[in-house]
Rosetta silent file (secondary structure, phi, psi, omega in degrees, C-alpha in Angstrom):
SEQUENCE: ATHVEWSTLTLIIIKCFRVKLSDISACPESLMKCEGCRSEIKRKDKAKHDAATCPETNVYCTHFEDGCKSSFKRKEEQKHYLEYAAQHARLVKQKVARLERKVTDLERSAQEAQATLGAALQGGLAFQEGTEFDCRDHVGMWLKAKVVKRQQSGVGSGSMTRVFVHFTNWDSKWDEWIRTDTDFYRFAPLGFYTLQDYSRANFKFGERVEVYITRPSPRKWRPAVVRKVHRQQIKVEYYSEGRRHEYWFHNKSMEIRSLAEGAPSAYDEVSPSSPLRPPIQLRTSSSSSMEPSESVDV
SCORE:     score description
SCORE:     0.000 S_00000001
   1 L     0.000  -40.811 -179.377   77.945    5.895  -17.826 S_00000001
   2 H   -63.469  -38.582  179.568   76.064    3.676  -20.213 S_00000001
   3 H   -63.866  -40.885  178.881   75.526    1.118  -17.455 S_00000001
   4 H   -64.149  -42.220 -179.238   74.105    3.788  -15.127 S_00000001
   5 H   -62.896  -44.088  179.796   71.736    5.054  -17.852 S_00000001
   6 H   -64.989  -37.445  178.629   70.426    1.556  -18.567 S_00000001
   7 H   -64.164  -43.912  179.331   69.919    0.882  -14.860 S_00000001
   8 H   -63.634  -43.440 -179.728   67.982    4.127  -14.456 S_00000001
   9 H   -63.063  -40.885  179.236   65.846    3.369  -17.524 S_00000001
  10 H   -62.641  -43.244  178.938   65.101   -0.126  -16.263 S_00000001
  11 H   -62.428  -40.676  179.584   63.944    1.216  -12.893 S_00000001
  12 H   -63.069  -44.142 -178.989   61.696    3.767  -14.606 S_00000001
  13 H   -62.978  -44.093 -179.875   60.093    1.079  -16.800 S_00000001
  14 H   -62.653  -41.604 -178.243   59.500   -1.206  -13.821 S_00000001
  15 H   -67.117  -38.966 -177.028   57.991    1.635  -11.844 S_00000001
  16 H   -71.249  -36.734 -173.301   55.692    2.746  -14.668 S_00000001
  17 H  -106.382   10.279  178.676   54.339   -0.701  -15.535 S_00000001
  18 L   -70.545  129.740  178.563   54.257   -2.264  -12.090 S_00000001
  19 L  -125.124  122.037 -178.912   50.751   -3.632  -11.365 S_00000001
  20 L   -77.304  149.901  177.260   49.903   -4.860   -7.914 S_00000001
  21 H   -63.109  -34.122  179.310   47.938   -8.062   -7.457 S_00000001
  22 H   -64.354  -33.489  177.816   45.514   -6.169   -5.231 S_00000001
  23 H   -67.212  -38.721  179.834   44.785   -3.799   -8.154 S_00000001
  24 H   -65.104  -44.487 -177.343   44.006   -6.760  -10.409 S_00000001
  25 H   -67.481  -23.309 -178.795   41.667   -8.318   -7.834 S_00000001
  26 H   -88.152  -13.702 -176.218   39.830   -5.000   -7.432 S_00000001
  27 L   -72.556  123.607 -177.558   39.258   -4.458  -11.155 S_00000001
  28 L   -68.157  -19.028 -179.748   35.582   -5.149  -12.021 S_00000001
  29 L   -90.168   -8.194 -178.941   36.566   -6.211  -15.551 S_00000001
  30 L   -70.569  151.667 -177.578   39.086   -8.819  -14.404 S_00000001
  31 E   -89.214  149.106  177.162   38.206  -12.483  -14.873 S_00000001
  32 E  -148.418  164.644  178.545   37.679  -14.927  -12.055 S_00000001
  33 E  -103.881  135.257  176.219   36.420  -18.461  -11.613 S_00000001
  34 L   -66.541  133.562 -178.923   33.160  -19.221   -9.844 S_00000001
  35 L   -69.176  -21.187 -179.013   33.860  -21.311   -6.743 S_00000001
  36 L   -88.071  -64.707 -175.097   30.778  -23.405   -7.414 S_00000001
  37 L   -94.869   -5.584  177.431   30.567  -24.209  -11.118 S_00000001
  38 L    65.285   15.878  176.235   34.159  -23.136  -11.970 S_00000001
  39 L   -79.092  152.176 -176.800   32.992  -21.115  -14.960 S_00000001
  40 E   -89.739  124.613 -177.899   34.978  -18.005  -15.871 S_00000001
  41 E  -137.572  161.765  173.934   33.156  -14.728  -15.289 S_00000001
  42 E   -74.391  145.490 -176.586   33.922  -11.050  -14.898 S_00000001
  43 H   -58.584  -36.262 -177.933   34.315   -9.962  -11.295 S_00000001
  44 H   -68.725  -19.107 -177.932   31.542   -7.375  -11.652 S_00000001
  45 H   -96.775    5.559 -174.656   29.112  -10.111  -12.741 S_00000001
  46 H   -61.330  -48.064 -177.896   29.708  -12.419   -9.783 S_00000001
  47 H   -62.137  -42.443  178.579   26.656  -11.391   -7.761 S_00000001
  48 H   -64.339  -40.332  179.381   24.406  -11.627  -10.810 S_00000001
  49 H   -63.028  -46.383 -179.298   25.893  -15.014  -11.703 S_00000001
  50 H   -64.169  -38.343 -174.041   25.331  -16.394   -8.194 S_00000001
  51 H   -79.633  -25.393 -170.704   21.788  -15.050   -7.999 S_00000001
  52 H  -124.076  -29.318 -170.132   20.554  -16.078  -11.436 S_00000001
  53 L  -125.727  -27.346 -174.083   22.637  -18.610  -13.320 S_00000001
  54 L   -61.550  120.250 -178.147   25.132  -20.593  -11.247 S_00000001
  55 L   -69.399  -15.782 -177.159   23.880  -24.215  -11.138 S_00000001
  56 L   -95.806   -3.779 -179.790   25.711  -24.861   -7.853 S_00000001
  57 L   -73.866  137.333  176.116   24.104  -21.996   -5.885 S_00000001
  58 E   -76.706  131.084  179.937   21.661  -23.007   -3.161 S_00000001
  59 E  -130.175  161.165  176.726   18.161  -21.584   -3.764 S_00000001
  60 E  -100.616  155.054  177.009   14.813  -21.810   -2.001 S_00000001
  61 L   -63.184  142.738 -179.814   11.604  -23.112   -3.504 S_00000001
  62 L   -66.935  -12.546  177.347    9.415  -20.367   -4.977 S_00000001
  63 L   -98.378   23.434 -177.471    6.614  -21.668   -2.732 S_00000001
  64 L   -56.782  -47.401 -178.033    8.667  -20.941    0.393 S_00000001
  65 L   -70.146  -20.390  178.067    6.156  -18.413    1.757 S_00000001
  66 L   -82.770  -15.726  177.763    3.305  -20.829    1.032 S_00000001
  67 L   135.417  -12.928  178.133    4.874  -23.524    3.204 S_00000001
  68 L   -87.323  109.876 -174.540    7.489  -25.407    1.170 S_00000001
  69 L   -97.644   20.506 -176.329   10.763  -24.760    3.018 S_00000001
  70 L   -68.665  144.721  174.188   12.964  -26.810    0.657 S_00000001
  71 E  -130.350  137.774 -175.377   16.442  -25.633   -0.291 S_00000001
  72 E  -157.821  168.384  176.399   18.435  -27.160   -3.140 S_00000001
  73 E   -74.422  148.339 -175.832   21.049  -26.417   -5.789 S_00000001
  74 H   -57.171  -34.437 -178.238   19.792  -24.557   -8.815 S_00000001
  75 H   -67.029  -16.954  179.860   20.652  -27.468  -11.126 S_00000001
  76 H   -99.777    7.784 -174.293   18.184  -29.615   -9.114 S_00000001
  77 H   -61.483  -49.787 -177.986   15.366  -27.046   -9.375 S_00000001
  78 H   -61.334  -40.463  178.553   13.402  -28.742  -12.149 S_00000001
  79 H   -60.748  -41.653 -179.850   13.641  -32.111  -10.390 S_00000001
  80 H   -62.505  -47.395 -176.580   12.248  -30.576   -7.182 S_00000001
  81 H   -66.626  -33.713  176.661    9.243  -28.992   -8.900 S_00000001
  82 H   -69.531  -39.775 -175.800    8.396  -32.208  -10.741 S_00000001
  83 H   -72.235  -34.669 -175.102    8.735  -34.276   -7.593 S_00000001
  84 L  -111.054   24.779 -177.800    6.685  -31.962   -5.357 S_00000001
  85 H   -58.870  -43.823 -178.739    4.103  -30.743   -7.884 S_00000001
  86 H   -64.544  -42.252  179.270    1.173  -32.227   -5.974 S_00000001
  87 H   -63.647  -42.442  178.738    2.352  -30.707   -2.674 S_00000001
  88 H   -62.575  -40.169  179.741    2.796  -27.292   -4.298 S_00000001
  89 H   -61.500  -40.325  178.213   -0.707  -27.500   -5.777 S_00000001
  90 H   -65.432  -41.060 -179.872   -2.138  -28.150   -2.287 S_00000001
  91 H   -63.825  -41.717  178.979   -0.170  -25.222   -0.838 S_00000001
  92 H   -65.044  -41.245  179.458   -1.415  -22.859   -3.542 S_00000001
  93 H   -62.030  -40.499  178.356   -4.993  -24.047   -3.011 S_00000001
  94 H   -66.014  -38.353  179.065   -4.656  -23.382    0.715 S_00000001
  95 H   -64.867  -43.690  178.472   -3.247  -19.913    0.035 S_00000001
  96 H   -61.564  -40.449  179.064   -6.150  -19.065   -2.282 S_00000001
  97 H   -63.252  -40.217  178.322   -8.585  -20.275    0.377 S_00000001
  98 H   -63.482  -43.385  179.713   -6.916  -18.037    2.985 S_00000001
  99 H   -64.821  -39.061  178.752   -7.131  -15.020    0.688 S_00000001
 100 H   -64.595  -39.728  178.008  -10.785  -15.751   -0.080 S_00000001
 101 H   -64.144  -38.278  179.842  -11.553  -15.946    3.654 S_00000001
 102 H   -64.178  -43.866  178.713   -9.769  -12.625    4.184 S_00000001
 103 H   -62.475  -43.651  179.029  -11.818  -10.942    1.446 S_00000001
 104 H   -61.242  -42.289  179.120  -15.012  -12.444    2.898 S_00000001
 105 H   -62.911  -41.044  178.962  -14.099  -11.189    6.378 S_00000001
 106 H   -64.179  -42.873  179.664  -13.462   -7.682    5.046 S_00000001
 107 H   -63.913  -42.687 -179.691  -16.796   -7.655    3.213 S_00000001
 108 H   -63.681  -41.389  179.543  -18.603   -8.947    6.309 S_00000001
 109 H   -62.163  -42.272  179.664  -16.923   -6.307    8.493 S_00000001
 110 H   -64.290  -42.137  179.756  -17.947   -3.563    6.068 S_00000001
 111 H   -66.085  -39.840  178.995  -21.536   -4.830    5.979 S_00000001
 112 H   -64.429  -40.682  179.173  -21.662   -5.075    9.771 S_00000001
 113 H   -62.703  -42.891 -179.697  -20.343   -1.526   10.120 S_00000001
 114 H   -65.999  -41.715 -179.730  -22.953   -0.231    7.691 S_00000001
 115 H   -65.110  -42.421  179.809  -25.738   -2.154    9.414 S_00000001
 116 H   -62.253  -45.703 -179.225  -24.662   -0.946   12.877 S_00000001
 117 H   -67.944  -39.036  178.681  -24.506    2.661   11.767 S_00000001
 118 H   -61.323  -43.024  179.048  -27.782    2.346    9.853 S_00000001
 119 H   -63.395  -40.489  179.500  -29.561    0.990   12.941 S_00000001
 120 H   -64.018  -40.286  179.570  -28.154    3.828   15.064 S_00000001
 121 H   -64.261  -46.171 -178.260  -29.340    6.401   12.533 S_00000001
 122 H   -64.687  -33.511  179.556  -32.837    4.920   12.354 S_00000001
 123 L   -80.334   -5.189  179.191  -33.041    4.813   16.152 S_00000001
 124 L    71.208   18.001 -175.228  -32.062    8.452   16.394 S_00000001
 125 L  -103.206   -5.230 -167.427  -29.247    7.594   18.771 S_00000001
 126 L   -69.676  -40.689 -167.565  -26.256    8.119   16.519 S_00000001
 127 L  -118.776   40.396  174.533  -25.477   11.788   16.892 S_00000001
 128 L   -78.311  154.473  178.883  -26.329   12.735   20.452 S_00000001
 129 L   -59.952  134.947 -178.846  -23.885   14.983   22.301 S_00000001
 130 L    93.159  -11.420  179.338  -21.078   12.957   23.858 S_00000001
 131 L   -68.081  136.349  178.932  -21.421   10.077   21.364 S_00000001
 132 E  -105.362  142.150 -178.575  -18.055    8.735   20.196 S_00000001
 133 E  -141.667  168.023  157.213  -17.379    7.534   16.668 S_00000001
 134 E   -86.587  131.678 -176.798  -14.678    6.827   14.177 S_00000001
 135 E  -134.368  141.382 -179.740  -14.795    9.886   11.962 S_00000001
 136 E   -91.637  123.997 -179.293  -13.076   10.763    8.721 S_00000001
 137 L   -79.792 -176.084 -171.597  -11.479   14.200    8.727 S_00000001
 138 L   -70.328   -9.810  175.747  -11.370   16.556    5.753 S_00000001
 139 L  -111.732   12.729  172.260   -8.276   14.858    4.280 S_00000001
 140 L    95.496   -8.226 -178.314   -9.645   11.328    4.649 S_00000001
 141 L   -73.614  130.218  176.268   -7.831   10.161    7.804 S_00000001
 142 E   -82.888  124.400 -177.243   -9.965    7.998   10.096 S_00000001
 143 E  -136.372  158.536  172.109   -9.715    9.240   13.699 S_00000001
 144 E   -72.532  139.718 -177.958  -11.580    8.809   16.956 S_00000001
 145 E  -146.291  165.407 -177.537  -14.023   11.669   17.460 S_00000001
 146 E  -137.864  138.375  177.968  -16.744   12.882   19.789 S_00000001
 147 E   -75.935  120.048 -179.937  -19.932   14.827   19.163 S_00000001
 148 E   -95.557  -42.669  179.828  -19.641   18.152   21.007 S_00000001
 149 E  -136.497  155.249  176.238  -22.738   19.920   19.676 S_00000001
 150 E  -132.406  131.671 -175.400  -25.798   18.951   17.675 S_00000001
 151 E  -132.436  130.887  179.547  -27.770   21.431   15.609 S_00000001
 152 E  -126.761  138.003  179.719  -31.010   20.868   13.741 S_00000001
 153 E  -136.735  152.374 -179.209  -32.803   23.281   11.460 S_00000001
 154 L    78.379  173.509 -179.685  -35.987   23.103    9.412 S_00000001
 155 L  -135.554  158.612  176.904  -38.870   20.680    9.756 S_00000001
 156 H    62.012 -140.352 -177.642  -40.129   17.647    7.904 S_00000001
 157 H   -67.588  -17.893 -179.169  -38.428   16.715    4.662 S_00000001
 158 H   -93.397    6.773 -178.460  -36.559   20.018    4.692 S_00000001
 159 L   -73.549  151.847 -179.985  -34.881   19.422    8.036 S_00000001
 160 E  -141.193  130.132  178.874  -31.112   19.323    8.272 S_00000001
 161 E  -116.870  136.527  173.975  -28.972   18.045   11.126 S_00000001
 162 E  -137.760  154.595 -178.352  -25.293   18.705   11.608 S_00000001
 163 E  -126.807  148.332  177.069  -22.900   17.925   14.436 S_00000001
 164 E  -100.757  116.340 -173.489  -19.783   19.641   15.695 S_00000001
 165 E  -110.543  147.088  173.989  -17.120   16.992   16.264 S_00000001
 166 E  -115.570  129.447  179.903  -13.837   17.038   18.157 S_00000001
 167 E   -84.834  122.318 -175.909  -11.094   14.633   17.084 S_00000001
 168 L   -57.216  132.568  179.017   -9.610   12.827   20.084 S_00000001
 169 L    68.807   15.801  176.199   -6.009   13.859   20.904 S_00000001
 170 L  -118.808  152.640 -179.699   -6.082   16.605   18.265 S_00000001
 171 L   -61.282  149.229 -177.533   -6.092   20.353   18.745 S_00000001
 172 H   -65.280  -15.179  179.105   -9.512   21.988   18.773 S_00000001
 173 H   -65.127  -17.471  179.454   -8.598   23.987   15.659 S_00000001
 174 H   -92.077   -2.105  176.870   -9.398   20.819   13.683 S_00000001
 175 L   -59.775  147.373 -179.540  -12.950   20.583   15.103 S_00000001
 176 E  -153.399  159.266  174.292  -15.573   20.883   12.367 S_00000001
 177 E   -87.710  134.480  178.946  -19.268   20.832   11.547 S_00000001
 178 E  -132.973  131.878  177.495  -20.416   17.790    9.570 S_00000001
 179 E   -74.696  138.829 -176.875  -23.874   17.187    8.135 S_00000001
 180 L   -90.842  -13.493 -179.122  -25.359   13.873    9.229 S_00000001
 181 L   -88.882  -50.053 -176.037  -27.659   13.389    6.242 S_00000001
 182 L   -91.227  -23.808 -176.894  -25.389   13.870    3.258 S_00000001
 183 L  -113.713   25.687 -175.755  -22.009   13.157    4.888 S_00000001
 184 H   -67.210  -17.456  178.259  -22.938   10.267    7.152 S_00000001
 185 H   -68.789   -7.981  176.408  -20.428    8.026    5.305 S_00000001
 186 H   -82.604   -2.250  179.412  -17.727    9.932    7.177 S_00000001
 187 E  -111.545  148.394  174.149  -18.817    8.157   10.368 S_00000001
 188 E  -147.495  158.375  178.733  -18.245    4.560   11.438 S_00000001
 189 L   -55.523  144.984 -177.860  -18.743    2.663   14.722 S_00000001
 190 L   -55.197  125.164  176.868  -16.068    3.435   17.311 S_00000001
 191 L    93.458  -12.073 -177.685  -12.995    1.275   16.742 S_00000001
 192 L   -61.908  -42.860  178.434  -13.968   -0.070   13.316 S_00000001
 193 L  -105.579  -24.079 -171.240  -11.150    1.846   11.624 S_00000001
 194 L  -101.426   -1.873  176.991   -9.189    3.195   14.585 S_00000001
 195 L   -56.749  130.123 -172.074   -8.723    0.046   16.656 S_00000001
 196 L   -56.418  119.400  175.691   -4.958   -0.153   17.218 S_00000001
 197 L  -138.072  107.220 -173.274   -3.326   -2.254   14.514 S_00000001
 198 L   -87.113    0.098  174.813    0.418   -1.737   14.281 S_00000001
 199 L   -74.084  158.170 -178.667    0.844   -3.853   11.162 S_00000001
 200 L   -92.842  151.716 -179.717    1.408   -2.016    7.917 S_00000001
 201 L   -64.952  167.870 -176.521   -1.091   -1.888    5.080 S_00000001
 202 L   -82.527   11.136  179.893   -0.672   -4.019    1.971 S_00000001
 203 L  -111.932  150.394 -176.565    0.353   -1.019   -0.113 S_00000001
 204 L  -118.078  155.229  178.067    3.862    0.354   -0.561 S_00000001
 205 L   -56.531  131.998  178.347    5.276    3.835   -1.092 S_00000001
 206 L    86.918   -5.895 -178.304    5.288    4.695   -4.789 S_00000001
 207 L   -71.407  140.899  176.120    2.824    1.943   -5.729 S_00000001
 208 E   -85.827  129.841 -177.477    0.278    2.783   -8.438 S_00000001
 209 E  -135.851  177.298  169.472   -3.297    2.225   -7.278 S_00000001
 210 E  -121.253  140.444  178.932   -6.865    3.207   -8.095 S_00000001
 211 E  -128.552  147.672  179.073   -9.063    5.075   -5.639 S_00000001
 212 E   -96.636  110.746 -174.680  -12.791    5.794   -5.654 S_00000001
 213 E  -100.945  147.659  178.155  -13.227    9.518   -5.117 S_00000001
 214 L  -108.166  -21.608  176.681  -16.403   11.332   -4.123 S_00000001
 215 L  -141.183  141.686   -6.358  -15.139   14.879   -4.516 S_00000001
 216 L   -71.645  159.124  179.769  -14.688   16.653   -6.791 S_00000001
 217 L   -67.596  157.983   -0.862  -17.576   15.296   -8.858 S_00000001
 218 L   -82.956  159.270  178.070  -18.238   13.125  -10.737 S_00000001
 219 L   -69.688  134.258 -179.992  -17.605   10.096   -8.549 S_00000001
 220 E  -169.803  167.194  171.188  -15.324    7.623  -10.285 S_00000001
 221 E   -76.773  137.557  177.747  -12.215    5.452  -10.010 S_00000001
 222 E  -134.598  147.356  176.702   -9.044    7.435  -10.598 S_00000001
 223 E   -71.317  145.309 -178.741   -5.372    6.431  -10.878 S_00000001
 224 E  -149.238  168.505  178.310   -3.249    7.445   -7.901 S_00000001
 225 E  -126.605  134.068  178.863    0.190    6.952   -6.368 S_00000001
 226 E   -70.638  125.035 -178.766    0.838    5.953   -2.758 S_00000001
 227 E  -108.930  -21.444  179.032    2.732    8.765   -1.005 S_00000001
 228 E  -160.972  144.674  175.503    2.670    7.590    2.608 S_00000001
 229 E  -125.220  119.669  178.299    1.669    4.550    4.662 S_00000001
 230 E  -120.730  100.537 -175.708    0.818    5.030    8.346 S_00000001
 231 L    53.979 -112.202 -176.222   -0.078    1.667    9.892 S_00000001
 232 L   -99.118    8.029 -178.794   -3.354    0.754    8.176 S_00000001
 233 E  -113.747  141.544 -172.208   -3.959    4.121    6.494 S_00000001
 234 E  -124.346  125.549  175.362   -2.641    5.088    3.077 S_00000001
 235 E   -96.533  129.485 -179.105   -2.181    8.594    1.700 S_00000001
 236 E  -121.414  160.158  175.493   -2.391    8.836   -2.085 S_00000001
 237 E  -116.538  132.498  177.010   -1.850   11.558   -4.650 S_00000001
 238 E  -146.501  167.286  179.889   -4.165   11.919   -7.633 S_00000001
 239 E  -119.313  138.227  177.886   -5.231   14.531  -10.167 S_00000001
 240 E  -146.958  132.221 -179.360   -8.775   15.620  -10.920 S_00000001
 241 L    53.889   35.964  177.312  -10.015   18.463  -13.085 S_00000001
 242 L    77.701    5.560 -179.795   -6.411   19.561  -13.586 S_00000001
 243 E  -114.368  149.542  178.573   -5.771   19.885   -9.858 S_00000001
 244 E   -90.912  135.345  179.594   -3.519   17.847   -7.576 S_00000001
 245 E  -131.266  152.165  170.931   -5.114   16.238   -4.512 S_00000001
 246 E  -128.361  137.633 -176.069   -3.920   14.166   -1.591 S_00000001
 247 E  -152.311  151.236 -179.317   -6.292   12.004    0.410 S_00000001
 248 E   -98.884  143.782  174.380   -6.157    9.171    2.959 S_00000001
 249 E  -132.825  148.172  179.917   -7.763    5.761    2.563 S_00000001
 250 E   -92.407  147.653 -179.622   -7.965    2.905    5.057 S_00000001
 251 L   -60.888  -27.969  177.863   -6.635   -0.549    4.253 S_00000001
 252 L   -74.844  -21.490 -172.293  -10.070   -1.992    5.174 S_00000001
 253 L   -68.071  145.484  173.905  -11.791    0.312    2.736 S_00000001
 254 L   -89.422   10.352 -178.558  -13.075   -0.952   -0.608 S_00000001
 255 L   -91.073    1.167  179.470  -12.322    2.489   -2.049 S_00000001
 256 E  -135.573  138.005 -179.995   -8.675    1.645   -2.820 S_00000001
 257 E  -150.632  156.517  177.155   -7.268   -1.190   -4.895 S_00000001
 258 E   -66.460  146.958 -179.889   -4.068   -2.150   -6.661 S_00000001
 259 L   -82.168   76.784 -174.973   -3.890   -1.087  -10.280 S_00000001
 260 L   -88.578  158.684  178.179   -4.017   -4.655  -11.542 S_00000001
 261 L   -63.816  133.722  179.638   -4.244   -5.852  -15.110 S_00000001
 262 L    92.700   -6.694  178.672   -7.851   -6.167  -16.178 S_00000001
 263 L   -71.330  151.573  178.246   -9.170   -3.647  -13.671 S_00000001
 264 L   -56.420  145.269 -179.533  -11.751   -1.144  -15.016 S_00000001
 265 L   -61.292  135.148 -178.789  -10.187    1.946  -16.549 S_00000001
 266 L   -68.677  -16.508 -177.639   -9.806    4.712  -14.012 S_00000001
 267 L   -93.403   -6.690  174.896  -10.967    7.214  -16.594 S_00000001
 268 L   -83.123  140.468 -179.980  -14.287    5.468  -17.183 S_00000001
 269 L   -82.082   78.207 -179.163  -17.115    6.770  -15.038 S_00000001
 270 L  -116.116  141.514  175.545  -17.836    3.440  -13.401 S_00000001
 271 L   -84.372  150.026  179.426  -19.096    2.848   -9.913 S_00000001
 272 L   -66.145  133.692  178.591  -17.269    0.293   -7.801 S_00000001
 273 L  -108.927  160.536 -178.312  -18.941   -3.103   -7.990 S_00000001
 274 L   -55.850  137.499    4.165  -18.811   -5.920   -5.486 S_00000001
 275 L   -91.976   18.956 -177.776  -16.445   -6.769   -3.855 S_00000001
 276 L   -98.152   28.849  179.503  -14.925   -3.339   -4.539 S_00000001
 277 L   -76.882  138.215  175.563  -17.953   -1.516   -3.175 S_00000001
 278 L   -56.079  146.691 -174.263  -17.253    1.367   -0.753 S_00000001
 279 L   -63.930  -27.235  176.934  -17.905    0.235    2.838 S_00000001
 280 L  -131.815  135.704 -174.561  -20.686    2.762    3.355 S_00000001
 281 L   -54.208  134.305 -179.917  -23.000    3.939    0.598 S_00000001
 282 L   -97.508  135.663  179.615  -21.893    7.205   -0.946 S_00000001
 283 L  -117.712  149.197  176.073  -24.494    9.844   -1.722 S_00000001
 284 L   -64.420  133.732 -175.192  -24.291   12.869   -3.959 S_00000001
 285 L  -134.031  140.058  172.644  -23.715   15.882   -1.759 S_00000001
 286 L  -114.008   22.499 -175.889  -23.786   19.626   -2.223 S_00000001
 287 L   -72.056  174.011 -177.440  -22.772   20.167    1.362 S_00000001
 288 L   -90.631   13.964  179.153  -20.051   22.473    2.548 S_00000001
 289 L   -58.783  140.403 -173.003  -17.790   19.586    3.597 S_00000001
 290 L   -66.152  136.786  176.846  -14.226   20.445    2.710 S_00000001
 291 L   -78.513  135.720 -179.831  -12.848   19.106   -0.560 S_00000001
 292 L   -71.056  114.768  175.826   -9.647   17.083   -0.145 S_00000001
 293 L  -122.155 -116.339  178.006   -6.834   19.083   -1.664 S_00000001
 294 L   -71.704  127.041 -172.740   -3.446   19.557   -0.100 S_00000001
 295 L   -89.261  159.427  169.656   -3.331   17.288    2.948 S_00000001
 296 L   -86.219  124.147 -177.146   -2.032   17.848    6.419 S_00000001
 297 L   -71.577  113.691 -175.329    0.835   15.414    6.883 S_00000001
 298 L  -101.153    0.000    0.000   -0.212   13.195    9.761 S_00000001
């Protein structure tokens, strides 16, 4: 009987304390050796170790996107940067030159758009019936549009012209009257903003930015958060006068910028200065143009 009891007890103990090798290998707290540097680490820290500290892990040069395609072990990183310092300096200089050219091109495009529209306005040809433009709707989205009607009232300095526009490929319920004197910045030459560009803007969802708002007054830079990116157009959320607003800005526009260190405070009433000048001069308006509040999700 005693032998049977001891046998039963032994089986129970073995069963209770049996640990499978697979259980050990799955435990995040268990120790393991790195295959590269052979250092002992916790299993849960393996990915972090490989990505940040293991001297035997292959890494790419931090200038990979600039043109240096070198790959080497982490322990050789310092040697690489010392050896290729001159090459890296040239790559960085070339990158800065490319960015400067891009900024110059954007400024030139904005100036050309303003000049083209200004010439059309002075020639009296801009807002004839049937004329097509890029037009900004009441929530800031740039769309192709067409002048359906033109209405003028008053004479001399007291005259006022407004046009009834239809947005191409949109329901007629979105058609609206827009004044051409005070709200002319809502127009741009056809294709300037709406020319098909399927690349995405340089802003990301959730990114903190600053935007130059014209309504509600006063005009100023305000902090905002990117809520949606549709190709080259960016919808942001901001607060003004205790109210929440959503509005669209174009990637070409100088009215939106990253909230970088050293940028003017968004709460200071400062006008955008070059090269952060809005693409078309903004004028104080008391017109009935709709204030951007809750946007239509496009």
